[in-house]
C-alpha positions, 0 to 999 in steps of 0.5 A, a space after each residue: 108448797 115447793 118440791 125440792 130441788 125446785 125453787 118455785 111452786 107450780 104456779 110460778 114455775 115459769 120463773 125457775 129458769 130465770 132464777 137458775 140463770 141468775 144464780 149461775 151468773 152470780 156464781 161465775 162472777 164470784 168465783 176464785 178464778 174470776 177474782 184472780 183474773 181481775 186482780 192479776 190481769 186488770 188491776 195489777 196489769 203493770 207496775 204503775 197500776 199496781 202502785 196506784 191500787 196499793 195506795 188505796 190500802 194504805 193508812 194515808 189513803 184512809 185518812 185522806 178519804 175520811 178528811 174528804 168525807 168529813 169536809 163534804 159532810 157525806 154529800 155528793 159534790 156533783 148532784 147533792 145526794 146525801 149519804 154518799 160515801 165514795 171518794 173520787 179523785 177529781 183529776 184521775 191519778 192515772 192521768 196525774 199521779 202528783 195529785 194522788 195525795 192532794 185533799 183538794 183533788 178529792 171529792 165525795 160522790 155517790 155511786 151513780 155520779 162516780 160511774 158517770 164520771 169514770 166513763 167521762 174520764 175514759 173518753 176525755 183523759 184517755 184513762 182505763 184499760 187499753 187506753 192511752 192518755 190524751 194531752 188535754 187540760 185538767 178540769 179541777 172545777 167540780 161544778 164544771 164537771 157536773 155540767 159536762 156530765 149533765 148532772 145539775 
């Protein structure tokens, strides 16, 4: 039996502090101040980024995203994992915004591959917050990117 306000019984009470710390961490990250700071400082930090993020709320993006998912049959194009539902720009729009609405520049990807690719893009293309774009060749070949990321 657990005595209120504790969350663990006396036998497992050693986990109480860890549980409370996790709850506080979650509450901080889901607070209105945190969301406001993220949306106003990080996402919409300048006019270009603001336009890019607004694009993801348009009907055009929803249609393109669905076309890419249907074309790729919800399979990650980098590792082959089924039931993937993230659609990623192969060449980031922060680097080349002319490819923003190009279906050939979209690929279905799983969360893990998307995370790896985003990290790689930040190093290779110089994308991301507080970075300056580099003058490098665009890589549009998905198998080549998978090899670079050491996925396949």
